[in-house]
C-alpha positions in Angstrom: 23.0 -1.5 18.7 22.7 2.1 20.0 19.2 2.9 18.8 19.6 6.6 19.9 21.8 7.2 16.7 20.4 8.6 13.5 23.3 8.4 11.1 21.5 10.2 8.3 20.2 12.9 10.2 23.6 13.6 11.9 25.3 13.5 8.5 22.8 16.2 7.3 23.4 18.4 10.3 27.2 18.0 9.7 26.7 19.0 6.1 25.2 22.3 7.1 27.6 23.0 9.9 30.6 22.5 7.6 28.9 24.9 5.1 29.5 22.4 2.2 28.7 23.6 -1.2 28.5 21.4 -4.3 29.0 22.0 -8.0 26.7 19.1 -8.6 22.9 18.6 -9.0 20.5 19.7 -7.7 20.7 22.9 -9.7 18.6 24.9 -7.3 21.8 25.1 -5.1 19.9 24.7 -1.7 17.3 27.1 -2.9 19.5 29.8 -4.1 18.0 29.4 -7.6 14.5 28.7 -6.6 11.7 31.1 -7.8 10.7 33.4 -4.9 7.1 32.5 -5.7 8.1 28.9 -5.1 9.9 29.8 -1.8 6.9 31.7 -0.7 4.9 28.5 -0.7 7.5 25.9 0.2 9.8 27.8 2.1 13.7 27.6 1.8 14.1 24.6 4.3 13.2 21.8 2.0 15.8 23.1 -0.7 18.5 23.3 2.1 18.2 19.5 2.7 17.7 18.5 -0.9 21.3 17.3 -1.6 23.0 14.5 -3.4 23.4 11.2 -1.4 26.9 10.6 -2.7 29.3 13.6 -3.4 26.9 15.5 -1.1 25.8 13.9 2.2 28.5 11.2 1.8 31.6 11.3 -0.3 31.8 9.9 -3.8 32.6 6.4 -2.5 30.0 6.5 0.4 32.8 5.9 2.9 30.8 7.4 5.7 28.4 4.5 5.2 25.5 6.7 6.6 22.8 4.8 4.7 24.2 1.4 5.4 24.4 2.1 9.2 20.8 3.5 9.2 19.6 0.4 7.5 21.4 -1.9 10.0 19.8 0.1 12.9 16.3 -0.3 11.2 16.9 -4.1 11.0 18.0 -4.2 14.6 15.1 -2.2 15.8 12.5 -4.6 14.4 14.4 -7.9 14.6 14.9 -8.6 10.9 18.3 -9.8 9.4 18.5 -6.9 7.0 16.5 -3.8 6.0 16.6 -1.8 2.7 15.4 1.8 2.3 13.6 3.0 -0.8 12.8 6.5 -1.9 10.4 5.2 -4.5 7.7 3.8 -2.2 6.6 0.3 -1.4 5.7 0.0 -5.2 9.5 -0.4 -5.8 10.1 -2.5 -2.8 7.5 -5.1 -3.7 8.6 -5.3 -7.3 12.2 -5.9 -6.1 11.0 -8.7 -3.7 9.0 -10.4 -6.6 11.8 -10.2 -8.9 14.4 -11.6 -6.4 12.1 -14.5 -5.6 10.5 -15.3 -8.9 12.3 -13.5 -11.7 13.2 -16.2 -14.3 11.3 -18.9 -12.5 9.2 -20.9 -14.9 6.7 -22.0 -12.1 5.6 -18.4 -11.4 4.6 -16.9 -8.1 1.5 -17.4 -6.0 -0.2 -14.0 -5.6 -3.2 -13.1 -3.7 -5.8 -11.7 -6.1 -6.5 -8.8 -3.8 -3.0 -7.5 -4.4 -2.2 -3.7 -5.0 -1.7 -2.4 -8.6 2.1 -2.1 -7.9 2.2 -5.9 -7.6 0.6 -6.2 -11.0 3.2 -3.7 -12.3 5.7 -6.0 -11.0 4.2 -8.9 -13.0 4.2 -6.8 -16.1 7.9 -5.7 -15.7 9.2 -9.1 -14.7 7.3 -11.3 -17.0 6.5 -13.5 -13.9 3.4 -15.8 -14.3 0.9 -15.0 -11.5 -0.8 -18.1 -9.9 -3.7 -16.4 -8.3 -4.8 -17.2 -4.7 -8.5 -16.4 -4.4 -9.1 -14.1 -1.3 -12.1 -14.8 1.0 -15.2 -13.0 0.1 -18.0 -11.3 2.2 -21.1 -11.7 -0.1 -23.3 -9.5 2.0 -20.9 -6.5 2.0 -19.1 -7.1 -1.3 -15.8 -7.1 0.5 -12.8 -9.2 0.2 -10.6 -10.6 3.0 -7.0 -11.8 2.9 -6.7 -15.5 1.9 -6.7 -18.3 4.6 -3.8 -20.7 5.2 -6.1 -23.4 3.6 -6.4 -21.3 0.4 -2.7 -20.8 0.2 -2.1 -24.6 0.8 -4.7 -25.3 -2.0 -2.7 -23.0 -4.2 0.5 -24.8 -3.6 -1.1 -28.1 -4.3 -2.2 -26.6 -7.8 1.1 -25.0 -8.5 3.8 -26.9 -6.6 6.7 -25.5 -8.8 5.9 -21.8 -8.0 9.0 -19.9 -6.6 7.1 -18.5 -3.7 4.0 -16.8 -2.5 2.9 -13.1 -1.9 0.0 -11.9 0.1 -1.2 -8.5 1.3 -1.7 -8.0 5.0 -3.0 -5.7 6.5 -5.3 -4.8 3.7 -6.0 -1.2 3.1 -8.9 -1.7 5.5 -6.8 -2.9 8.3 -7.9 -6.5 8.0 -5.1 -9.1 8.5 -4.1 -12.6 7.3 -3.0 -15.4 9.6 0.6 -14.8 8.5 2.1 -17.3 10.9 0.2 -20.2 9.5 0.6 -19.1 6.0 4.3 -18.9 6.4 4.3 -22.4 7.9 2.5 -23.6 4.7 5.0 -22.0 2.5 8.1 -23.2 4.5 6.7 -26.7 4.4 7.1 -26.5 0.6 10.6 -24.9 1.1 9.5 -21.7 -0.4 9.5 -18.2 0.8 6.7 -15.9 1.7 6.6 -12.2 0.8 4.2 -10.0 2.7 3.1 -6.6 1.2 2.6 -4.9 4.6 2.5 -1.5 3.3 -0.2 -0.5 5.9 1.8 -2.1 8.7 4.9 0.0 9.4 3.7 0.6 12.9 3.1 -3.1 13.8 6.4 -4.0 15.4 6.2 -1.3 18.1 2.9 -2.4 20.1 1.8 -5.8 21.2 -1.9 -4.8 20.9 -1.6 -4.3 17.2 -1.7 -7.2 14.8 1.5 -9.3 14.6 3.8 -8.0 12.0 5.2 -10.2 9.2 8.7 -10.7 10.4 7.5 -11.9 13.9 5.1 -14.3 12.1 7.8 -15.8 10.1 7.6 -14.1 6.7 10.9 -14.1 4.7 10.4 -10.6 3.1 8.2 -7.9 4.4 7.5 -4.5 2.6 6.3 -1.5 4.8 5.4 2.1 3.7 6.6 4.3 6.5 4.7 7.3 5.1 1.3 5.4 5.5 1.2 4.5 9.1 4.4 6.1 10.4 6.0 9.5 10.1 8.1 9.4 6.9 7.7 11.5 3.8 5.6 10.2 0.9 7.6 7.5 -0.9 9.5 6.4 2.1 9.5 2.7 2.2 11.5 -0.1 3.9 11.7 -3.8 3.0 13.0 -6.2 5.5 14.6 -9.7 5.1 15.1 -12.7 7.3 16.0 -16.3 7.0 18.0 -18.0 4.1 15.2 -18.5 1.5 15.8 -15.3 -0.3 19.4 -14.2 -1.3 20.1 -10.8 0.1 22.4 -9.8 -2.6 19.9 -10.8 -5.3 17.3 -8.8 -3.5 19.6 -5.8 -3.2 20.5 -6.0 -6.9 16.9 -6.3 -8.0 16.1 -3.2 -6.0 19.1 -1.4 -7.6 17.7 -2.1 -11.0 14.4 -0.3 -10.2 15.7 2.4 -7.7 16.4 5.9 -8.8 20.1 6.9 -9.0 19.1 10.3 -7.4 17.5 9.3 -4.1 15.9 12.0 -2.0 18.1 12.5 1.1 15.1 13.9 3.0 13.1 10.8 2.5 16.1 8.6 3.7 16.6 10.9 6.8 13.0 10.9 7.7 13.1 7.1 7.8 16.1 7.1 10.0 14.4 9.6 12.5 11.1 7.8 12.5 12.9 4.5 13.4 14.6 6.2 16.4 11.3 7.8 17.5 9.5 4.4 17.6 12.3 2.7 19.5 12.3 5.4 22.1 8.7 6.4 22.3 6.7 4.2 19.9 5.0 2.1 22.4 3.5 5.1 24.3 2.5 6.9 21.2 0.8 3.9 19.7 -0.9 3.1 23.0 -2.4 6.6 22.9 -3.4 6.1 19.3 -5.2 2.9 20.1 -7.0 4.5 22.9 -8.0 7.4 20.7 -9.2 5.1 17.9 -11.5 3.2 20.5 -12.9 6.6 21.6 -13.5 7.7 18.0 -15.2 4.3 17.0 -17.5 4.8 19.9 -18.4 8.4 19.0 -18.9 7.6 15.2 -21.2 4.6 16.1 -23.6 7.1 17.8 -24.3 8.8 14.3 -27.4 7.5 12.8 -27.1 4.8 10.1 -23.3 4.7 10.4 -22.0 1.3 11.1 -18.5 1.2 12.4 -17.1 -2.1 11.3 -15.0 -4.3 13.7 -16.4 -7.7 14.8 -18.0 -7.9 11.4 -14.5 -8.2 9.8 -13.3 -10.9 12.0 -14.0 -14.7 12.0 -13.3 -18.0 10.4 -14.6 -16.9 7.0 -13.2 -13.4 7.4 -10.0 -11.9 8.5 -7.7 -13.2 11.3 -7.0 -9.9 13.1 -7.8 -6.2 12.6 -5.9 -2.9 13.0 -8.5 -0.9 14.8 -6.6 2.5 13.9 -8.2 1.9 10.5 -11.8 3.0 11.1 -14.0 1.5 8.3 -17.5 2.7 8.4 -20.5 1.2 6.3 -22.9 4.0 5.4 -25.1 2.1 3.1 -28.1 2.5 5.4 -28.1 6.3 4.7 -29.1 5.6 1.2 -26.1 7.4 0.0 -22.6 6.4 -1.2 -19.1 6.7 0.1 -18.2 8.8 -3.0 -20.9 11.3 -2.1 -19.7 11.4 1.6 -16.0 12.0 0.7 -16.8 14.7 -1.8 -19.2 16.5 0.7 -16.6 16.3 3.5 -13.9 17.8 1.3 -16.1 20.5 -0.1 -17.9 21.5 3.2 -15.5 20.5 6.0 -12.1 20.5 4.4 -11.6 16.9 5.4 -10.2 14.2 3.2 -10.8 10.5 3.8 -8.5 7.6 3.3 -10.9 5.6 1.2 -14.5 5.6 -0.2 -16.4 3.2 -2.2 -20.0 2.5 -3.1 -21.1 2.0 0.5 -18.1 2.6 2.8 -15.7 5.4 4.0 -12.4 4.9 5.9 -10.6 7.1 8.4 -7.0 6.3 8.8 -5.7 7.3 12.3 -2.2 8.2 13.2 -0.2 8.6 16.4 -0.1 12.2 15.4 -3.8 12.6 15.8 -5.4 13.7 19.2 -8.8 14.4 20.6 -9.1 17.7 18.7 -8.7 16.0 15.2 -10.9 13.1 16.3 -13.7 15.4 17.5 -13.4 17.4 14.3 -14.1 14.1 12.2 -17.1 13.4 14.6 -18.4 16.8 14.1 -17.9 16.7 10.4 -19.5 13.4 9.9 -22.5 14.5 12.1 -23.0 17.5 9.8 -22.6 15.2 6.7 -25.3 12.9 8.1 -27.8 15.7 8.5 -27.0 17.0 4.9 -27.2 13.5 3.5 -31.0 13.3 3.9 -31.1 15.8 1.0 -28.7 13.9 -1.3 -30.0 12.6 -4.6 -29.8 8.8 -4.6 -26.5 7.6 -6.0 -26.5 6.0 -9.4 -26.7 2.2 -9.0 -23.5 0.2 -9.5 -23.8 -3.5 -11.0 -21.8 -5.5 -8.4 -20.5 -8.7 -9.7 -20.6 -12.0 -7.8 -17.2 -13.4 -6.6 -17.4 -15.9 -9.5 -17.8 -13.1 -11.9 -15.1 -11.1 -10.5 -12.6 -14.0 -10.9 -11.6 -13.4 -14.6 -9.8 -16.1 -16.4 -6.1 -15.5 -17.1 -5.2 -16.5 -20.5 -1.9 -14.6 -21.2 1.1 -13.4 -19.4 0.3 -9.8 -18.0 3.7 -8.7 -19.6 2.7 -10.2 -23.1 -0.7 -8.7 -23.0 0.4 -5.3 -21.9 3.3 -4.9 -24.4 1.8 -6.7 -27.4 -0.3 -5.2 -30.0 -3.5 -3.6 -28.7 -6.7 -1.9 -29.8 -9.5 0.1 -28.3 -13.0 -1.4 -28.4 -16.3 0.0 -27.0 -17.7 -1.5 -23.8 -20.5 -3.4 -25.6 -17.9 -5.3 -27.7 -15.2 -5.9 -25.0 -16.7 -9.0 -23.4 -14.5 -12.0 -24.3 -11.6 -9.9 -25.3 -8.3 -10.2 -23.5 -7.4 -7.0 -21.4 -4.3 -5.2 -22.3 -4.3 -2.8 -19.4 -5.0 -3.0 -15.7 -8.1 -1.2 -14.4 -8.1 -0.3 -10.7 -10.8 1.3 -8.6 -8.8 3.7 -6.5 -8.5 3.8 -3.7 -7.7 1.2 -2.4 -6.0 0.4 -5.6 -6.7 -3.4 -6.1 -7.2 -4.1 -9.9 -10.5 -5.4 -11.1 -8.8 -6.3 -14.3 -5.2 -7.4 -14.9 -3.6 -7.5 -18.3 -4.0 -11.0 -19.8 -7.4 -11.6 -18.3 -10.5 -12.3 -20.4 -13.0 -9.5 -19.8 -16.7 -10.4 -19.0 -20.0 -8.7 -19.2 -20.3 -8.4 -15.3 -16.9 -6.8 -14.6 -17.4 -4.4 -17.6 -20.8 -3.2 -16.3 -19.3 -3.0 -12.8 -16.6 -0.6 -13.9 -18.9 1.3 -16.4 -21.6 1.8 -13.8 -19.0 2.5 -11.1 -17.4 5.2 -13.0 -20.8 6.8 -13.6 -21.5 6.6 -9.7 -18.1 8.4 -8.8 -15.6 5.5 -8.8 -12.0 6.8 -9.7 -10.2 4.7 -12.4 -6.8 6.3 -12.8 -5.0 3.8 -15.0 -7.1 2.6 -18.0 -6.8 4.5 -21.3 -10.6 5.4 -21.0 -11.3 6.3 -17.2 -15.0 6.4 -18.0 -15.0 2.7 -19.0 -16.7 3.4 -22.1 -13.9 1.8 -24.1 -11.4 -0.9 -23.1 -7.8 -1.4 -24.4 -7.6 -5.1 -25.4 -5.1 -7.5 -27.1 -5.4 -7.0 -30.9 
C-alpha cells in the first residue's frame, strides 16, 4: 500500500478547504460558540478540527471510507491482518479483545495477575472468570516480572477449557515476556493469545527494541499510541492476525463499548503517526535509543541512584527490556519514590512516569533530545542534594508473594454488582472484596473484586496510603475502610 497517504488527515484538510458547515453536534460550531476565556487557553484550532466523523468528516453513510482506509494502512504498516482504531484508549481495546475471545465461554480466560486495572474492568463487564497466571517475582526488589512460558503452560494444564490467554508485555517498567514461546504454548492448545502491549506502540519500527507481539505470533495485540508514540491521549489501536479470533466478532465487541461520537482529532493523529513511523520511525527511534543510553549513563553517576537494566533480565526475571523506559531504584537514598516525584514537580516542574516506595521511572520519547535529557539529569542532581534533608518516609508493610496472591472466591462481576457494605480495615480480613484497589501508577490492582482480603494486603494498602501511595478507585482512598460483599 502507498504509506505516504493519510486518509483521515487529507479528509480533514478537504473539510476546511470546502468550507463545510454542519447543523449538527458539536454545538461549539468549530469554536464560534466557545467562551473567549476558553479560547484564550486552548486556542481556536482544536475546535476547528472537532467535527463529526459521519455527516461531517465523511458523509452520513461513510462512503469516503476514510477511517477504513486508515486502518488498512496501519495494518499494512506493521504486518497485521487487520487494525482497529479506538478513541477510548487501550482500556476499550483490551476489553473488546477479552469479550471477543472469552465472552460467554464457561472455561474463563487465562489472565496474568500483573494486568492493568482496565483488564479487571473487562472481567467485571463481561462476567468472564479469570484464571490467574502468577507473574514472576523479585523478592529483593518487591517487583513483578511478566510470566514465563512455563507458567503459562502450567496454567493451561490447570484450566484446559479456558478460551484463551492474556498477558501484559511490555510492563509499565519496560520489561517484556517471551511472547513467541508463550504464543507457541497457546497455539499448541489451539487457543489465541491476547497481548496488552499498551506500552509498545513503537516496537514494530526498530529492530533494537523488543520484538512486538504480532511478529512474535500473538493473535490480538493492543497498543496505546499516546504512550510511546505521538498520538493524542486516548488514541489506541488493536491489531489482529490469524484465524483463532473472528474479526467480525472483535469489531462487534468494540462497537458495543465504543463511543458513538469519536473524536476525529484522535483518529487523524493515529493516521499521521503511522505515516511518520513508516517514513522516519527507524531514524527517530535510533536517536531515541542512543539518547536513552546517554541518559542512563548520566543518571548512574548520581550517588545512590541505581539505574536498573541487567537486574531486570534473566531466567527468573524478564526476557527483554525496552531501555527507553528508565527505571531507577533510589532506596539507597533513604527516601521514597513518592517523595522524589513530589519534590521534582514542586521544585523543578518535572513530572515522572511512575513512582513507588523505592523507584522512579522516566519514560523517554523520540520527541526528547539532549536538552530535555540534561534537564532531567540536572533536576535529579538537585533532588539528590535536597534528599539528604528529607524526613524518613513512613514505612510500608510489604507483603510476600504468597500473601499478595489473594484467593478468588467469586466472579469479579458478581462481587462488584452484588450487595455490598463498608467495613473498617481492622474487620476486613477474611471478607470478599467488592471493589478493585489499585496503587497508581502503574495501575496493577492489588485487590480484584471477588478476592478474599487478608491482613497482609490490607496493611500494605493502609500503610502505603499513609506513605504517599495513590489509590484512585476504592470508595475510601485512605484504605481505612473497604467495600466488601455483604
